[in-house]
C-alpha positions, 0 to 999 in steps of 0.5 A, a space after each residue: 764653117 766650123 769644123 771639129 778634130 781632135 788630135 793629141 800634140 804625139 799624133 801632130 807631130 808624127 804626122 810632119 817630114 820636117 823638110 830640110 831641103 833647101 839647096 843653100 843649106 849649110 850644115 849649120 842650118 841643117 843641125 839646127 833644122 835636125 834639133 827642131 825635129 828631134 824639139 819636137 818628135 816629129 815624123 821624119 826629118 826630109 833631107 838629101 842625101 848627102 846628109 845620111 850622116 850627119 842625120 844619123 848621127 843626130 837622130 841617135 836615140 829619137 824617135 825620127 826617122 830619116 828620110 832621103 830624096 831620090 831624083 829630086 826636085 825633078 825626077 829627070 835621073 835614069 831608072 839606074 841612078 835612082 836605083 843605086 841613089 834609093 838602095 844606097 841610101 836605105 842602107 846607109 839608114 833611110 828609113 822612109 824615102 821620097 823619090 821623085 817620077 819622071 814626069 815627062 814620061 807620065 805626060 807622054 803617058 809612057 806606062 809601062 816606064 814610070 811603073 817599072 822605075 817606082 816598082 824597081 826602087 821599091 825593091 829596092 828600098 823595102 830589101 833594107 827595111 825602107 819604105 818608098 813614098 813617091 812625088 807625083 810634083 801634081 802642078 805640072 800634071 793632069 787630073 787623068 795622069 794623077 789618077 793614073 799613077 795612083 793605081 798604079 801606086 797603088 797597085 805596086 804598094 808603095 807606102 805613100 803618093 805623095 803631092 809636090 816637091 815644094 819646087 815644082 814652080 810653074 812660068 805662070 803668063 806674067 812671066 811669074 813662077 809660082 806653085 800650088 803645091 797642094 791642092 784640095 781637089 788634087 789630095 780629094 783625087 789621090 785619097 780616092 783613086 789610092 787603095 785605103 792603105 796607102 798614104 797620102 801626102 800632101 806637100 807644097 803650102 801647108 803651113 798652119 795648124 788649120 792648114 793641117 787639121 784641113 788635110 787630115 780631114 781630106 785623108 792625108 796622114 803625113 805633111 812635108 813643112 818647113 813651118 814646123 815650129 809655128 805649127 806646133 807652137 800654133 797647137 799649145 795655144 790653142 790647148 792641144 795637149 797628149 791627151 785628146 784634145 778637140 779643137 775647132 778649125 775653119 777648112 779654107 775657103 780657097 781650093 788652095 793649102 797655099 799660092 807660093 811665088 819667085 
């Protein structure tokens, strides 16, 4: 079954948060990644907070925003530390802040804690003109927890809810660690239970142009990706230009957009 979508290269690029979050990345790796983001004019570069000065210098005069991550990847920092980290990142020039929730508190049903933390971090970053994107880490969560998180984030008025960090590996029965990341089921669930003004970011396993088209069709307006080059090169090969271009794509048969194993 094929679907059609009409897009431009600019629109596709502005769907991408180019992810530079692997713990082994050196400054040279970061510079190379920032160069990719500049070449394709992505929405943001998603970086670790200590890289703010480097990213700000390299992206000066461009249309690529800086998106530092907070409480990353497991969300276990105290609320006070998350607020301090988020405020500092926004004050240093971070325009979009991706924060990981306290996963254990969500699973335990301590919704007052979860909501208060999201609210105070949002308040801290919006005072500096930044917006908050909230990472759930869906692989660890039940549908009921995801729905409640969407409701809380909608009530508070965050900019985005996000599926995954890309590092939420779960130990399987065979001893291997894997994560599903963005799944069709979860993306539909998040779109259904979030207010229309709350955007959905699909992260984890979105690695091809068809993956990107698929999540757009599910109501997502942003992805986290390391495969920016291959996605954008494929878009050019498929005839997508700066003018609105209609293309066909084949929705994936699996409910998974991608499974990563270690």
